[in-house]
C-alpha positions as CSV (number, residue, x, y, z in Angstrom):
1,M,0.0,0.0,0.0
2,V,3.0,2.3,0.7
3,P,6.7,2.1,-0.2
4,V,8.8,-0.2,2.0
5,E,11.2,2.0,3.9
6,A,11.6,0.3,7.3
7,N,10.7,-2.8,9.2
8,A,7.0,-2.3,8.5
9,V,5.0,-3.3,5.4
10,F,1.5,-2.2,4.8
11,V,-0.5,-4.6,2.7
12,R,-4.0,-5.1,1.4
13,M,-5.2,-8.7,1.1
14,A,-8.4,-10.7,1.2
15,E,-10.0,-11.1,4.6
16,P,-9.9,-14.9,4.4
17,L,-6.1,-14.8,4.1
18,L,-5.7,-12.3,7.0
19,N,-8.0,-14.5,9.1
20,G,-6.1,-17.6,8.0
21,L,-2.7,-16.2,8.9
22,Q,-4.0,-15.1,12.4
23,G,-5.6,-18.5,12.8
24,I,-2.3,-20.3,12.4
25,G,-0.5,-18.0,14.8
26,W,0.8,-15.0,12.8
27,H,0.4,-11.7,14.7
28,F,0.0,-8.4,12.9
29,Y,-2.1,-5.2,13.2
30,R,-5.3,-4.7,11.3
31,F,-6.3,-1.2,12.4
32,I,-6.0,0.4,9.0
33,G,-9.3,-0.6,7.4
34,A,-10.9,-3.6,5.8
35,G,-8.3,-5.8,4.1
36,G,-5.4,-3.8,5.3
37,A,-2.7,-5.0,7.6
38,R,0.6,-3.8,9.0
39,L,3.3,-6.5,9.1
40,M,6.2,-5.7,11.4
41,C,9.6,-7.3,11.5
42,S,11.9,-7.2,14.5
43,W,15.6,-6.6,14.0
44,A,16.1,-10.3,14.8
45,T,13.9,-11.4,11.9
46,E,15.6,-14.1,9.8
47,H,15.2,-15.0,6.1
48,A,13.6,-18.3,7.3
49,D,10.9,-16.3,9.1
50,I,10.0,-14.5,5.9
51,D,10.1,-17.8,4.0
52,A,7.7,-19.3,6.6
53,L,5.3,-16.4,6.1
54,T,5.3,-16.6,2.3
55,N,4.9,-20.4,2.4
56,D,1.9,-20.0,4.7
57,L,0.4,-17.4,2.4
58,Q,0.9,-19.6,-0.6
59,R,-0.7,-22.6,1.2
60,L,-3.7,-20.5,2.4
61,T,-4.1,-19.0,-1.1
62,A,-4.2,-22.4,-2.7
63,Q,-6.7,-23.7,-0.1
64,S,-9.0,-20.7,-0.7
65,A,-8.9,-21.3,-4.5
66,S,-10.0,-24.9,-4.2
């Protein structure tokens, strides 16, 4: 939604994906309106953490398409 300039990313995605991510344990802020979320990374975030998030997103997307 806005340029990536720090350890926060503002995204817009389908509510089922946001709910699915929260349902499997991902924590993020949803105070910016319907379908919007703020994803925050700590300074200790590893590439494996990002890979895990993207893998979960891909899996949830595939599940919602079937």
